[in-house]
C-alpha positions in Angstrom: -18.6 -43.2 -2.1 -19.8 -42.2 -5.5 -17.7 -39.9 -7.7 -18.6 -38.3 -11.0 -16.1 -38.4 -13.9 -16.7 -36.4 -17.1 -16.1 -38.3 -20.3 -16.2 -37.7 -24.1 -19.5 -38.2 -25.8 -17.9 -40.9 -27.9 -17.2 -43.1 -24.9 -20.4 -42.6 -22.9 -24.1 -42.6 -23.8 -25.9 -39.3 -23.3 -28.5 -39.2 -20.7 -31.9 -37.7 -21.5 -30.9 -34.4 -20.0 -27.7 -34.2 -22.1 -25.3 -35.0 -19.3 -22.3 -37.2 -20.3 -21.1 -38.6 -17.1 -20.2 -42.1 -15.9 -20.8 -43.0 -12.3 -17.9 -44.8 -10.7 -18.2 -46.2 -7.2 -14.7 -45.5 -6.1 -11.7 -43.6 -7.6 -9.4 -46.5 -6.7 -11.1 -48.5 -9.4 -9.7 -46.2 -12.1 -6.5 -47.2 -13.7 -3.6 -46.1 -11.4 -6.2 -44.7 -8.9 -4.5 -46.2 -5.8 -1.1 -44.8 -6.8 -2.5 -41.4 -7.9 -3.9 -40.2 -4.6 -0.8 -40.6 -2.5 1.4 -39.2 -5.3 -0.8 -36.2 -5.7 -0.8 -35.6 -2.0 3.0 -35.9 -1.9 3.3 -33.5 -4.8 0.9 -31.0 -3.1 2.9 -31.2 0.1 6.1 -30.5 -1.7 4.5 -27.5 -3.5 3.2 -26.1 -0.2 6.6 -26.6 1.5 8.4 -25.0 -1.4 6.0 -22.0 -1.3 6.5 -21.8 2.5 10.3 -21.8 2.1 10.2 -19.2 -0.6 8.0 -16.9 1.6 10.4 -17.4 4.5 13.4 -16.5 2.4 11.6 -13.4 1.1 10.6 -12.3 4.6 14.1 -12.8 5.8 15.6 -10.7 3.0 12.9 -8.0 3.4 13.4 -7.6 7.2 16.6 -5.5 7.0 15.2 -3.3 4.3 12.0 -2.7 6.4 14.1 -2.0 9.5 16.3 0.5 7.6 13.2 2.2 6.1 11.8 2.5 9.6 15.0 4.1 10.9 15.1 6.5 7.9 11.5 7.6 8.5 12.2 8.1 12.2 15.3 10.2 11.4 13.3 12.2 8.9 10.6 12.8 11.5 13.2 14.0 14.0 14.7 16.4 11.4 11.3 17.7 10.5 10.5 18.4 14.2 13.9 20.2 14.6 13.2 22.3 11.5 9.7 23.1 12.6 11.0 24.3 16.0 13.7 26.4 14.2 11.0 28.0 12.0 8.9 28.8 15.0 11.8 30.6 16.7 12.5 32.5 13.5 8.8 33.5 13.1 8.7 34.6 16.7 11.8 36.7 16.2 10.3 38.4 13.1 7.0 39.1 14.8 8.8 40.6 17.8 11.0 42.7 15.5 7.9 44.0 13.7 6.2 44.8 17.0 9.3 46.7 18.1 9.4 48.6 14.9 5.7 49.6 15.1 6.1 50.6 18.8 9.2 52.7 17.9 7.7 54.4 14.7 3.9 54.2 14.9 3.2 56.9 12.3 5.7 55.4 9.7 4.1 52.0 10.3 0.6 53.3 9.7 1.7 55.1 6.6 3.5 52.0 5.3 0.4 49.9 5.9 -1.8 52.5 4.1 0.5 52.5 1.1 0.6 48.7 1.0 -3.2 48.5 1.2 -3.5 51.1 -1.6 -1.1 49.2 -3.8 -2.9 45.9 -3.3 -6.3 47.6 -4.1 -4.9 49.0 -7.3 -3.5 45.7 -8.4 -6.9 44.0 -7.8 -8.6 46.7 -9.9 -6.2 46.2 -12.7 -6.5 42.4 -12.6 -10.3 42.7 -13.2 
């Protein structure tokens, strides 16, 4: 297996294309080459295991917070639905009260609607 190693221009002759590389048939022929590969692999395995352990600890510590957040969101959703239902009931009561008032006093309701319409028209004219 051929490997390419970059060197300084002082230690290798430049090729015609300006490439300063020395061809080495095997990395084990380099000083410490046989020891370097297993040591690098061991170091890499230790780094990967450390990262894995760190991620596991982070996930374990985040799980309760995520669970609590989910419960809080669920409780907020239930509260929102209850408030929405309460507002619908209140709206229906107001609409029914307005209908009852209009049925009981139709002329006063028409006069009030006319007066409100005139007031809104006047405010619009003033705003222009």
